N, C-alpha and C positions, 0 to 999 in steps of 0.2 A: 629762072630755074634756081639760081642760088638762093633767092628769097624763099622759094617754096621748100627747099631743103632745110633752111634754117627754121622754118615754121614747124616742119615735121620733127626736127631734132628737139625743138623746144617742147612739143607735145610729149615726146618720149621722156624727156627729163622731168616734165611735170608728173607723168605717170609713175616714174621711178621714185620721185620725192614723196608722193602720196601713198605709195604702197606700204611703207612701214606703219602707217597710222592704224590700220585695223589690228595689226599684231600688238601694238602698244596698248590699245584698248583692251585686248584680250588678256594681256599681262596684268593690267590694272584690275580687271574683273576677277582674275584668279587670285591676286593678292588680297582683295577684299574678302573673298570667300574663305581664304586661309585664315585671315585675321578673325573672321566671324566664328570659324570652327574653334580657333584657339580660345576665344572668349567663352564659347559654350563649354569647353573642357575645364576652364578655370573658374566657372561659375559667375562670370560677370555679365553674361547675356541676360536679356529680359529683365534687367533691373536688379539682379541678385548680386550680393557682395559677400565678403568674408564674415560679416557680422552675424548672418543667419547660421553659418556653420559653427561659429564660436558659441552662439547661444545654445545650439543643439548639443554641443560637446559639454557645456556647463550643466545642462539638464541631466545628461547621462552621468556626469561626475557626482551630482547631488543625489541621484537615485542610488548609486553605488555606495556613497558615503552613508546614507540613511540605513541601508541594509547591513553594512559593515558594523555600524554602531549598535545594532540591535542584538547581535550575538553576545558581546560582553556587557550588555545592558548599560551602555554609555550614552548619556544624553547628547542629542545633536545640537550643539551650541551654535548660536548665530555667528560668533567670532570664528568658529571653526569653518563654517560655510564660506565666510569671506576670505579666509586664508587659503583653504584647500580647493575651493571651487571657483569663486569669482575673481580672485586676484585683484587686478587693477580696475575691473568692471564692477565696482561695488554698487553702482546705481542700478544695476540690472537685477538686484536681489528679488524684487517682487515678481517680475515676469518669469524668471528662472524657477523660483519657488513654486509658482502656480503650475507651470508646465510639468515640473517634477511630481507634483501632487496628482496630476492627471495620469501620469505614467504609473505611479504607485497604485492608484485606484483601479485602473483598467487592466493592468497586467498582474499585479501581486495581491489585489484585494486588501490593501492597507492605505493608511494615510498618516501624515505627520500631524500631531496635535501639540498644542502648547503645554508645556509643563508648568504647573503653578509654582510660584515662588515660595520659598520657605517662610513660614509665619514668623513674624517678629514678636517674640514673647518676653525676652529679657529687656531691661532698661537700656543696655548698651545697643542692642539691635534696634530698638525703637528710635533711639537718638540717631543712629546711623541712617535709618530709613528717612528721617526728616531732611537730611542733607542731600538725599538723592533727588535729582531733577525730575520734574513731572514727565518729561518726554521719555526718560529712561524707564520710568515705572510702567508706562503704557506699551512699550515695545517688548514683544516676546523675545526672550533671551535664549531659550532652549526648547527643544521639541523631543518627542518620542514617537515611535511607530505604534499604531493600534490596528487591530484587525477590523475589517468592515464586513466580514462574512456573517451571514445570519446565524442566530443562536443554535439551530439544529446542527450546524457544521462545527460547532465547538466541542463536540463529543471527542474524548480521547481516542476513540477507535478511528476517527477521521483525521483529527489533528493530534498525533501523538507528541509527547514531550521531545524536546530537542535531543539529538544524540551526542551533544557536546556537553560534558565529556561522555556520559552515557545516559540513556533514557531513564534508567532507574534513579541515578543521582539527581538528574534534573527534576524528576517527579517529586522526590523527597524534598528538595530545596524549595520547589514551588509550593508544596503543601505547608512547609514550615513558615515561610514568609507570609503566606496568605493567612495562616492561623494567628501569627503575632500581630499583623496589621489589623485583623478583625478584632482582636482583644483590645488593642489601643483605641480603635474607632468606637467600639461599644462602651468604652469608658469615658466617653465625651471628648474623644480626640486628644486626651492627655492621660497618661498612666504613670503613676509614681514608680520609681525604680524598685522600691521594696515590694510593690505588688507584682511587678514584672518578674522579680526573682521568685515570688511565691508561685506564679503560674508556671514558670520554667521548672520548678521543683515538682509540681504535680504532673507535669508532662514527662518527667524523667530527663530533662535537659539542663539540669542545674550546672553541671560541669562539662559534660560530653554530649556530642551530637553524632548522628549516623552519617553525616556528610563527609565523604573522603576529602582530605586536605583541610578540613575545618572541624577537627575532632574536639577542639575547645569551644565551648559556647561563646566565650568572649570574642574569638576570631570570627565566628559566624555572625554575631551581632554587628561587628565592625564591617563585615562585607555588606550586610543589609543597609547599614548607614551609608557606605560608599556608593551603593547602587541606587539610593534614594527611596528605599522602602520605609525606613524608619529614620527618625531624627532624635538624637539624644541631646537634651537641653540641660545645661548646667547654669545655675544662678546662685550668686552669693547670698547666703542666708544670715550672715552675721559678721562681726569684726574678727572672729577667731578663725577665719578661713573655712568655715563650714559652707557646704553647698547643698542646694536642693536639686536633685537629679530626677528628671522625668523623661518620658518617651512620648513622641508624637508621630503621626503618620507623615511620611515623606512625600515629595512630589510624585515620584513614580508609583508609590503605594496608592495614592489617591486616583491616579489614572488607570493603573493596571488592575488593581483589586476593586477599589471604589465601593460605592453603596451596594451595587448589585452583587459583587463578590462576597461582601459580608452577609447579605441576606441568604445567598446560596449556601454559605458555610453553616449558618444557623439552621437552615432547613435540613441540611444533611445530618447535623448532630441530633436534632429533635426527631427526625424520621417523619413518617407520614402522620399528619394531624389534619383534622377537618372540623368543620363546624365552628363552635365557639372557641375551641382551643386554637385553631388556626388564626382567627381574627385577633384573639388576645396576644398570640405570639407576634403577629405583625405590629400591633400597637407597641408592645414592649421593645421590639427591635427599633422601631422608628423613634421612640422616646430615648433609647440609649444612644442612637446616632445623632441626637440633637435636632430631630426633625419635628418634634412635638407629637401630638396625637395624630397618628395616620388616619386618613379617611378610608377606613376599611368597612365594607358592608358586612354586617352581621346578619345571620339568618333571622334573628328575631326583629331586626330593623327593616328587613325587606318585606314588602307587603306579601302576606301568605297567599299561596295558591288557592283559588276559589273554584268551587264546582256548583253547578246549577242543579236545583231539585227537579225531579222528573214528574211527569203527569201521573196521577194515580190510575190504577188499572180500571177503575169504574168510569173513567172518562171525565171526571171532575177535575178541572184545572186548578192547580195550587200555585200560589205565588212563589216564584223561584226565590230561594233564599241563598245568600252567600255564606258558605260554610268554610271555616278555616280548616286547612289540612293539618292533620296531626302528625307532621313529620318529626321524627326523632333523629338526633345525631347518632 
């Protein structure tokens, strides 16, 4: 009997010792589930880490930077992107830039395009350009925003001028820099300062302008220089300190106005023309822009419309003759 009692007591102790085991397994399972949920909340589950979130934030910063630089017409410089957007993640420039481009195109209908460098025209500028490394010359250093909307949507009724400071002031300024950029472009991309003064005199802008805050013409021209619409070139002309001063189209002027803007201004000035006059105007504009003789189809160069002769009423067939149409302009 004592042996049987000891056996039963041992079985009870074994059951008591094993009973905590399921509870321990349950606690372990609960702890694992809690850790899994914590990982899901912090973004570490399913292979995600903080780098994805950082990249997304950098893309948003770059989009905001591009939009902020557009209002004051400030170029989006590569160095500015590295300092204000990338920080220590400078090697991520390309993927962040590409994602920001996608956001700008899909949401705002814009994209960043490279601004061309200022042309090296003086001897000092050409010498400085030779010392520049080839890698630096191939890398884009600054960008600007351009619209991707179709031409019909560029109508002022759809896209009015900016209201900063006012729509009227912005429209006046836009028309003035478009006109001056077009004058320089039509002069072979270089206009002597004496001719610029002559044009300003004819426009009534020799001394004063209608732009608030830029009543002096000199101040307005400096603003256009600062924003990249025009470039004022000074080159020494002799030993007595004389200078040759001329004007060229700046980087922003080439992108924002460009060839199409110049053509549009010329058409607006000349009004509705057709026939030979239109073709002649296109050739003259192309020649002034340094594009050579434009390939413009003239009416007398196009094969004339032809009409077939009809059968005679008496039933005798006549060979059909090709007759030139006597269209007049």
